[in-house]
CHARMM internal coordinates of N, CA and C (Angstrom, degrees):
IC EDIT
DIST 1 N 1 CA 1.4567
DIST 1 CA 1 C 1.5375
ANGL 1 N 1 CA 1 C 108.36
DIST 1 C 2 N 1.3269
ANGL 1 CA 1 C 2 N 117.43
DIHE 1 N 1 CA 1 C 2 N 128.98
DIST 2 N 2 CA 1.4667
ANGL 1 C 2 N 2 CA 119.20
DIHE 1 CA 1 C 2 N 2 CA -179.49
DIST 2 CA 2 C 1.5305
ANGL 2 N 2 CA 2 C 111.76
DIHE 1 C 2 N 2 CA 2 C -70.56
DIST 2 C 3 N 1.3176
ANGL 2 CA 2 C 3 N 114.37
DIHE 2 N 2 CA 2 C 3 N 148.88
DIST 3 N 3 CA 1.4608
ANGL 2 C 3 N 3 CA 120.41
DIHE 2 CA 2 C 3 N 3 CA 178.69
DIST 3 CA 3 C 1.5282
ANGL 3 N 3 CA 3 C 109.15
DIHE 2 C 3 N 3 CA 3 C -71.92
DIST 3 C 4 N 1.3089
ANGL 3 CA 3 C 4 N 116.85
DIHE 3 N 3 CA 3 C 4 N 132.10
DIST 4 N 4 CA 1.4554
ANGL 3 C 4 N 4 CA 120.81
DIHE 3 CA 3 C 4 N 4 CA 179.88
DIST 4 CA 4 C 1.5197
ANGL 4 N 4 CA 4 C 110.48
DIHE 3 C 4 N 4 CA 4 C -89.64
DIST 4 C 5 N 1.3195
ANGL 4 CA 4 C 5 N 115.66
DIHE 4 N 4 CA 4 C 5 N 135.98
DIST 5 N 5 CA 1.4529
ANGL 4 C 5 N 5 CA 122.65
DIHE 4 CA 4 C 5 N 5 CA 178.29
DIST 5 CA 5 C 1.5147
ANGL 5 N 5 CA 5 C 109.60
DIHE 4 C 5 N 5 CA 5 C -113.08
DIST 5 C 6 N 1.3417
ANGL 5 CA 5 C 6 N 116.32
DIHE 5 N 5 CA 5 C 6 N 150.11
DIST 6 N 6 CA 1.4618
ANGL 5 C 6 N 6 CA 120.97
DIHE 5 CA 5 C 6 N 6 CA 176.93
DIST 6 CA 6 C 1.5192
ANGL 6 N 6 CA 6 C 108.39
DIHE 5 C 6 N 6 CA 6 C -123.38
DIST 6 C 7 N 1.3317
ANGL 6 CA 6 C 7 N 116.71
DIHE 6 N 6 CA 6 C 7 N 126.76
DIST 7 N 7 CA 1.4535
ANGL 6 C 7 N 7 CA 121.97
DIHE 6 CA 6 C 7 N 7 CA 178.05
DIST 7 CA 7 C 1.5229
ANGL 7 N 7 CA 7 C 109.04
DIHE 6 C 7 N 7 CA 7 C -67.41
DIST 7 C 8 N 1.3269
ANGL 7 CA 7 C 8 N 116.18
DIHE 7 N 7 CA 7 C 8 N 135.79
DIST 8 N 8 CA 1.4681
ANGL 7 C 8 N 8 CA 119.28
DIHE 7 CA 7 C 8 N 8 CA -178.46
DIST 8 CA 8 C 1.5215
ANGL 8 N 8 CA 8 C 112.75
DIHE 7 C 8 N 8 CA 8 C -78.53
DIST 8 C 9 N 1.3141
ANGL 8 CA 8 C 9 N 118.06
DIHE 8 N 8 CA 8 C 9 N -17.13
DIST 9 N 9 CA 1.4617
ANGL 8 C 9 N 9 CA 120.30
DIHE 8 CA 8 C 9 N 9 CA -179.28
DIST 9 CA 9 C 1.5271
ANGL 9 N 9 CA 9 C 111.85
DIHE 8 C 9 N 9 CA 9 C -92.34
DIST 9 C 10 N 1.3305
ANGL 9 CA 9 C 10 N 117.45
DIHE 9 N 9 CA 9 C 10 N -55.06
DIST 10 N 10 CA 1.4745
ANGL 9 C 10 N 10 CA 119.42
DIHE 9 CA 9 C 10 N 10 CA -173.18
DIST 10 CA 10 C 1.5290
ANGL 10 N 10 CA 10 C 113.67
DIHE 9 C 10 N 10 CA 10 C -106.81
DIST 10 C 11 N 1.3524
ANGL 10 CA 10 C 11 N 117.38
DIHE 10 N 10 CA 10 C 11 N -0.47
DIST 11 N 11 CA 1.4646
ANGL 10 C 11 N 11 CA 123.47
DIHE 10 CA 10 C 11 N 11 CA 177.71
DIST 11 CA 11 C 1.5304
ANGL 11 N 11 CA 11 C 113.72
DIHE 10 C 11 N 11 CA 11 C 67.46
DIST 11 C 12 N 1.3300
ANGL 11 CA 11 C 12 N 118.03
DIHE 11 N 11 CA 11 C 12 N 20.61
DIST 12 N 12 CA 1.4628
ANGL 11 C 12 N 12 CA 122.23
DIHE 11 CA 11 C 12 N 12 CA 174.15
DIST 12 CA 12 C 1.5180
ANGL 12 N 12 CA 12 C 108.93
DIHE 11 C 12 N 12 CA 12 C -62.76
DIST 12 C 13 N 1.3254
ANGL 12 CA 12 C 13 N 118.57
DIHE 12 N 12 CA 12 C 13 N 139.62
DIST 13 N 13 CA 1.4608
ANGL 12 C 13 N 13 CA 122.85
DIHE 12 CA 12 C 13 N 13 CA 178.39
DIST 13 CA 13 C 1.5138
ANGL 13 N 13 CA 13 C 108.82
DIHE 12 C 13 N 13 CA 13 C -120.69
DIST 13 C 14 N 1.3425
ANGL 13 CA 13 C 14 N 115.74
DIHE 13 N 13 CA 13 C 14 N 129.02
DIST 14 N 14 CA 1.4476
ANGL 13 C 14 N 14 CA 120.98
DIHE 13 CA 13 C 14 N 14 CA 179.23
DIST 14 CA 14 C 1.5174
ANGL 14 N 14 CA 14 C 111.03
DIHE 13 C 14 N 14 CA 14 C -170.68
DIST 14 C 15 N 1.3282
ANGL 14 CA 14 C 15 N 116.18
DIHE 14 N 14 CA 14 C 15 N -176.19
DIST 15 N 15 CA 1.4624
ANGL 14 C 15 N 15 CA 120.81
DIHE 14 CA 14 C 15 N 15 CA -177.54
DIST 15 CA 15 C 1.5255
ANGL 15 N 15 CA 15 C 110.77
DIHE 14 C 15 N 15 CA 15 C -96.39
DIST 15 C 16 N 1.3244
ANGL 15 CA 15 C 16 N 115.38
DIHE 15 N 15 CA 15 C 16 N 168.77
DIST 16 N 16 CA 1.4696
ANGL 15 C 16 N 16 CA 122.01
DIHE 15 CA 15 C 16 N 16 CA 178.94
DIST 16 CA 16 C 1.5250
ANGL 16 N 16 CA 16 C 110.70
DIHE 15 C 16 N 16 CA 16 C -59.60
DIST 16 C 17 N 1.3290
ANGL 16 CA 16 C 17 N 117.48
DIHE 16 N 16 CA 16 C 17 N -34.80
DIST 17 N 17 CA 1.4623
ANGL 16 C 17 N 17 CA 121.88
DIHE 16 CA 16 C 17 N 17 CA -178.63
DIST 17 CA 17 C 1.5309
ANGL 17 N 17 CA 17 C 112.32
DIHE 16 C 17 N 17 CA 17 C -66.74
DIST 17 C 18 N 1.3135
ANGL 17 CA 17 C 18 N 118.03
DIHE 17 N 17 CA 17 C 18 N -23.69
DIST 18 N 18 CA 1.4628
ANGL 17 C 18 N 18 CA 121.87
DIHE 17 CA 17 C 18 N 18 CA -178.77
DIST 18 CA 18 C 1.5263
ANGL 18 N 18 CA 18 C 113.43
DIHE 17 C 18 N 18 CA 18 C -83.98
DIST 18 C 19 N 1.3431
ANGL 18 CA 18 C 19 N 117.40
DIHE 18 N 18 CA 18 C 19 N -11.53
DIST 19 N 19 CA 1.4573
ANGL 18 C 19 N 19 CA 120.45
DIHE 18 CA 18 C 19 N 19 CA -179.05
DIST 19 CA 19 C 1.5259
ANGL 19 N 19 CA 19 C 110.89
DIHE 18 C 19 N 19 CA 19 C -67.68
DIST 19 C 20 N 1.3184
ANGL 19 CA 19 C 20 N 115.70
DIHE 19 N 19 CA 19 C 20 N 152.53
DIST 20 N 20 CA 1.4578
ANGL 19 C 20 N 20 CA 122.81
DIHE 19 CA 19 C 20 N 20 CA 179.60
DIST 20 CA 20 C 1.5193
ANGL 20 N 20 CA 20 C 109.07
DIHE 19 C 20 N 20 CA 20 C -95.33
DIST 20 C 21 N 1.3234
ANGL 20 CA 20 C 21 N 117.26
DIHE 20 N 20 CA 20 C 21 N 138.43
DIST 21 N 21 CA 1.4599
ANGL 20 C 21 N 21 CA 121.38
DIHE 20 CA 20 C 21 N 21 CA 177.71
DIST 21 CA 21 C 1.5302
ANGL 21 N 21 CA 21 C 108.39
DIHE 20 C 21 N 21 CA 21 C -95.59
DIST 21 C 22 N 1.3352
ANGL 21 CA 21 C 22 N 116.24
DIHE 21 N 21 CA 21 C 22 N 123.50
DIST 22 N 22 CA 1.4561
ANGL 21 C 22 N 22 CA 122.30
DIHE 21 CA 21 C 22 N 22 CA -178.00
DIST 22 CA 22 C 1.5256
ANGL 22 N 22 CA 22 C 108.75
DIHE 21 C 22 N 22 CA 22 C -123.57
DIST 22 C 23 N 1.3375
ANGL 22 CA 22 C 23 N 118.35
DIHE 22 N 22 CA 22 C 23 N 128.77
DIST 23 N 23 CA 1.4674
ANGL 22 C 23 N 23 CA 119.41
DIHE 22 CA 22 C 23 N 23 CA 180.00
DIST 23 CA 23 C 1.5263
ANGL 23 N 23 CA 23 C 112.37
DIHE 22 C 23 N 23 CA 23 C -67.64
DIST 23 C 24 N 1.3253
ANGL 23 CA 23 C 24 N 115.72
DIHE 23 N 23 CA 23 C 24 N 145.96
DIST 24 N 24 CA 1.4604
ANGL 23 C 24 N 24 CA 122.28
DIHE 23 CA 23 C 24 N 24 CA 177.19
DIST 24 CA 24 C 1.5233
ANGL 24 N 24 CA 24 C 108.35
DIHE 23 C 24 N 24 CA 24 C -73.52
DIST 24 C 25 N 1.3301
ANGL 24 CA 24 C 25 N 118.83
DIHE 24 N 24 CA 24 C 25 N 130.53
DIST 25 N 25 CA 1.4722
ANGL 24 C 25 N 25 CA 120.56
DIHE 24 CA 24 C 25 N 25 CA -177.34
DIST 25 CA 25 C 1.5244
ANGL 25 N 25 CA 25 C 114.00
DIHE 24 C 25 N 25 CA 25 C -69.24
DIST 25 C 26 N 1.3329
ANGL 25 CA 25 C 26 N 118.48
DIHE 25 N 25 CA 25 C 26 N -26.36
DIST 26 N 26 CA 1.4659
ANGL 25 C 26 N 26 CA 121.00
DIHE 25 CA 25 C 26 N 26 CA -177.62
DIST 26 CA 26 C 1.5228
ANGL 26 N 26 CA 26 C 112.81
DIHE 25 C 26 N 26 CA 26 C -95.04
DIST 26 C 27 N 1.3139
ANGL 26 CA 26 C 27 N 116.51
DIHE 26 N 26 CA 26 C 27 N -38.78
DIST 27 N 27 CA 1.4664
ANGL 26 C 27 N 27 CA 121.30
DIHE 26 CA 26 C 27 N 27 CA -178.77
DIST 27 CA 27 C 1.5182
ANGL 27 N 27 CA 27 C 108.31
DIHE 26 C 27 N 27 CA 27 C -112.42
DIST 27 C 28 N 1.3124
ANGL 27 CA 27 C 28 N 116.71
DIHE 27 N 27 CA 27 C 28 N 102.35
DIST 28 N 28 CA 1.4659
ANGL 27 C 28 N 28 CA 121.43
DIHE 27 CA 27 C 28 N 28 CA -172.25
DIST 28 CA 28 C 1.5246
ANGL 28 N 28 CA 28 C 113.44
DIHE 27 C 28 N 28 CA 28 C -66.09
DIST 28 C 29 N 1.3267
ANGL 28 CA 28 C 29 N 118.21
DIHE 28 N 28 CA 28 C 29 N -18.71
DIST 29 N 29 CA 1.4645
ANGL 28 C 29 N 29 CA 120.62
DIHE 28 CA 28 C 29 N 29 CA -179.25
DIST 29 CA 29 C 1.5271
ANGL 29 N 29 CA 29 C 112.35
DIHE 28 C 29 N 29 CA 29 C -86.89
DIST 29 C 30 N 1.3258
ANGL 29 CA 29 C 30 N 118.43
DIHE 29 N 29 CA 29 C 30 N -3.70
DIST 30 N 30 CA 1.4635
ANGL 29 C 30 N 30 CA 122.80
DIHE 29 CA 29 C 30 N 30 CA 179.93
DIST 30 CA 30 C 1.5210
ANGL 30 N 30 CA 30 C 111.32
DIHE 29 C 30 N 30 CA 30 C -107.51
DIST 30 C 31 N 1.3155
ANGL 30 CA 30 C 31 N 115.31
DIHE 30 N 30 CA 30 C 31 N 153.63
DIST 31 N 31 CA 1.4600
ANGL 30 C 31 N 31 CA 120.58
DIHE 30 CA 30 C 31 N 31 CA 169.87
DIST 31 CA 31 C 1.5284
ANGL 31 N 31 CA 31 C 107.77
DIHE 30 C 31 N 31 CA 31 C -141.47
DIST 31 C 32 N 1.3181
ANGL 31 CA 31 C 32 N 116.07
DIHE 31 N 31 CA 31 C 32 N 155.93
DIST 32 N 32 CA 1.4580
ANGL 31 C 32 N 32 CA 121.97
DIHE 31 CA 31 C 32 N 32 CA -177.98
DIST 32 CA 32 C 1.5184
ANGL 32 N 32 CA 32 C 109.48
DIHE 31 C 32 N 32 CA 32 C -117.71
DIST 32 C 33 N 1.3239
ANGL 32 CA 32 C 33 N 116.28
DIHE 32 N 32 CA 32 C 33 N 142.88
DIST 33 N 33 CA 1.4581
ANGL 32 C 33 N 33 CA 121.17
DIHE 32 CA 32 C 33 N 33 CA 171.21
DIST 33 CA 33 C 1.5167
ANGL 33 N 33 CA 33 C 106.66
DIHE 32 C 33 N 33 CA 33 C -87.63
DIST 33 C 34 N 1.3315
ANGL 33 CA 33 C 34 N 116.35
DIHE 33 N 33 CA 33 C 34 N 122.40
DIST 34 N 34 CA 1.4533
ANGL 33 C 34 N 34 CA 121.11
DIHE 33 CA 33 C 34 N 34 CA -176.66
DIST 34 CA 34 C 1.5256
ANGL 34 N 34 CA 34 C 110.39
DIHE 33 C 34 N 34 CA 34 C -124.85
DIST 34 C 35 N 1.3186
ANGL 34 CA 34 C 35 N 114.77
DIHE 34 N 34 CA 34 C 35 N 162.56
DIST 35 N 35 CA 1.4618
ANGL 34 C 35 N 35 CA 122.22
DIHE 34 CA 34 C 35 N 35 CA 177.32
DIST 35 CA 35 C 1.5312
ANGL 35 N 35 CA 35 C 109.67
DIHE 34 C 35 N 35 CA 35 C -62.58
DIST 35 C 36 N 1.3285
ANGL 35 CA 35 C 36 N 118.22
DIHE 35 N 35 CA 35 C 36 N 132.36
DIST 36 N 36 CA 1.4569
ANGL 35 C 36 N 36 CA 119.90
DIHE 35 CA 35 C 36 N 36 CA 179.43
DIST 36 CA 36 C 1.5331
ANGL 36 N 36 CA 36 C 113.75
DIHE 35 C 36 N 36 CA 36 C -69.09
DIST 36 C 37 N 1.3225
ANGL 36 CA 36 C 37 N 117.21
DIHE 36 N 36 CA 36 C 37 N -19.04
DIST 37 N 37 CA 1.4626
ANGL 36 C 37 N 37 CA 120.17
DIHE 36 CA 36 C 37 N 37 CA -178.64
DIST 37 CA 37 C 1.5319
ANGL 37 N 37 CA 37 C 112.79
DIHE 36 C 37 N 37 CA 37 C -88.96
DIST 37 C 38 N 1.3579
ANGL 37 CA 37 C 38 N 117.17
DIHE 37 N 37 CA 37 C 38 N -47.97
DIST 38 N 38 CA 1.4658
ANGL 37 C 38 N 38 CA 118.83
DIHE 37 CA 37 C 38 N 38 CA -172.73
DIST 38 CA 38 C 1.5303
ANGL 38 N 38 CA 38 C 114.39
DIHE 37 C 38 N 38 CA 38 C -120.17
DIST 38 C 39 N 1.3397
ANGL 38 CA 38 C 39 N 118.75
DIHE 38 N 38 CA 38 C 39 N -10.99
DIST 39 N 39 CA 1.4527
ANGL 38 C 39 N 39 CA 120.86
DIHE 38 CA 38 C 39 N 39 CA 178.52
DIST 39 CA 39 C 1.5200
ANGL 39 N 39 CA 39 C 114.79
DIHE 38 C 39 N 39 CA 39 C 85.85
DIST 39 C 40 N 1.3089
ANGL 39 CA 39 C 40 N 118.25
DIHE 39 N 39 CA 39 C 40 N 8.97
DIST 40 N 40 CA 1.4677
ANGL 39 C 40 N 40 CA 122.71
DIHE 39 CA 39 C 40 N 40 CA 180.00
DIST 40 CA 40 C 1.5291
ANGL 40 N 40 CA 40 C 110.39
DIHE 39 C 40 N 40 CA 40 C -70.80
DIST 40 C 41 N 1.3393
ANGL 40 CA 40 C 41 N 116.28
DIHE 40 N 40 CA 40 C 41 N 148.96
DIST 41 N 41 CA 1.4638
ANGL 40 C 41 N 41 CA 121.68
DIHE 40 CA 40 C 41 N 41 CA -179.95
DIST 41 CA 41 C 1.5274
ANGL 41 N 41 CA 41 C 112.51
DIHE 40 C 41 N 41 CA 41 C -102.62
DIST 41 C 42 N 1.3162
ANGL 41 CA 41 C 42 N 118.72
DIHE 41 N 41 CA 41 C 42 N -2.92
DIST 42 N 42 CA 1.4736
ANGL 41 C 42 N 42 CA 122.14
DIHE 41 CA 41 C 42 N 42 CA -175.71
DIST 42 CA 42 C 1.5234
ANGL 42 N 42 CA 42 C 110.98
DIHE 41 C 42 N 42 CA 42 C -104.23
DIST 42 C 43 N 1.3357
ANGL 42 CA 42 C 43 N 115.21
DIHE 42 N 42 CA 42 C 43 N 127.89
DIST 43 N 43 CA 1.4573
ANGL 42 C 43 N 43 CA 121.43
DIHE 42 CA 42 C 43 N 43 CA -179.04
DIST 43 CA 43 C 1.5111
ANGL 43 N 43 CA 43 C 109.96
DIHE 42 C 43 N 43 CA 43 C -133.18
DIST 43 C 44 N 1.3197
ANGL 43 CA 43 C 44 N 115.90
DIHE 43 N 43 CA 43 C 44 N 157.24
DIST 44 N 44 CA 1.4556
ANGL 43 C 44 N 44 CA 121.61
DIHE 43 CA 43 C 44 N 44 CA 172.61
DIST 44 CA 44 C 1.5245
ANGL 44 N 44 CA 44 C 107.34
DIHE 43 C 44 N 44 CA 44 C -131.03
DIST 44 C 45 N 1.3133
ANGL 44 CA 44 C 45 N 116.09
DIHE 44 N 44 CA 44 C 45 N 166.50
DIST 45 N 45 CA 1.4519
ANGL 44 C 45 N 45 CA 121.96
DIHE 44 CA 44 C 45 N 45 CA 178.77
DIST 45 CA 45 C 1.5293
ANGL 45 N 45 CA 45 C 108.60
DIHE 44 C 45 N 45 CA 45 C -69.31
DIST 45 C 46 N 1.3174
ANGL 45 CA 45 C 46 N 117.81
DIHE 45 N 45 CA 45 C 46 N 126.78
DIST 46 N 46 CA 1.4644
ANGL 45 C 46 N 46 CA 121.01
DIHE 45 CA 45 C 46 N 46 CA -176.33
DIST 46 CA 46 C 1.5299
ANGL 46 N 46 CA 46 C 111.99
DIHE 45 C 46 N 46 CA 46 C -70.73
DIST 46 C 47 N 1.3228
ANGL 46 CA 46 C 47 N 117.71
DIHE 46 N 46 CA 46 C 47 N -23.79
DIST 47 N 47 CA 1.4619
ANGL 46 C 47 N 47 CA 119.72
DIHE 46 CA 46 C 47 N 47 CA -178.79
DIST 47 CA 47 C 1.5106
ANGL 47 N 47 CA 47 C 112.40
DIHE 46 C 47 N 47 CA 47 C -86.93
DIST 47 C 48 N 1.3223
ANGL 47 CA 47 C 48 N 116.93
DIHE 47 N 47 CA 47 C 48 N -9.25
DIST 48 N 48 CA 1.4626
ANGL 47 C 48 N 48 CA 120.91
DIHE 47 CA 47 C 48 N 48 CA -179.84
DIST 48 CA 48 C 1.5309
ANGL 48 N 48 CA 48 C 109.23
DIHE 47 C 48 N 48 CA 48 C -69.48
DIST 48 C 49 N 1.3248
ANGL 48 CA 48 C 49 N 115.83
DIHE 48 N 48 CA 48 C 49 N 128.29
DIST 49 N 49 CA 1.4576
ANGL 48 C 49 N 49 CA 121.05
DIHE 48 CA 48 C 49 N 49 CA 177.98
DIST 49 CA 49 C 1.5095
ANGL 49 N 49 CA 49 C 109.44
DIHE 48 C 49 N 49 CA 49 C -120.76
DIST 49 C 50 N 1.3025
ANGL 49 CA 49 C 50 N 115.99
DIHE 49 N 49 CA 49 C 50 N 134.48
DIST 50 N 50 CA 1.4609
ANGL 49 C 50 N 50 CA 120.26
DIHE 49 CA 49 C 50 N 50 CA -179.17
DIST 50 CA 50 C 1.5256
ANGL 50 N 50 CA 50 C 109.10
DIHE 49 C 50 N 50 CA 50 C -93.23
DIST 50 C 51 N 1.2951
ANGL 50 CA 50 C 51 N 115.13
DIHE 50 N 50 CA 50 C 51 N 132.06
DIST 51 N 51 CA 1.4729
ANGL 50 C 51 N 51 CA 120.18
DIHE 50 CA 50 C 51 N 51 CA 175.61
DIST 51 CA 51 C 1.5137
ANGL 51 N 51 CA 51 C 107.91
DIHE 50 C 51 N 51 CA 51 C -99.95
DIST 51 C 52 N 1.2914
ANGL 51 CA 51 C 52 N 116.75
DIHE 51 N 51 CA 51 C 52 N 123.46
DIST 52 N 52 CA 1.4310
ANGL 51 C 52 N 52 CA 115.02
DIHE 51 CA 51 C 52 N 52 CA -178.12
DIST 52 CA 52 C 1.4596
ANGL 52 N 52 CA 52 C 112.61
DIHE 51 C 52 N 52 CA 52 C -162.60
END
COOR INIT
IC SEED 1 N 1 CA 1 C
IC BUILD
């Protein structure tokens, strides 16, 4: 079962395979996996639950 990720900006939930690859504008040899909905680069584990 693939690990589910949750976007920290728009709360999109999906797998690593669903992320979009976007080239880095400054370093042409790099690319970033970003959220397909909003383009954010920050994700957290979707199964992680905070107790508080």
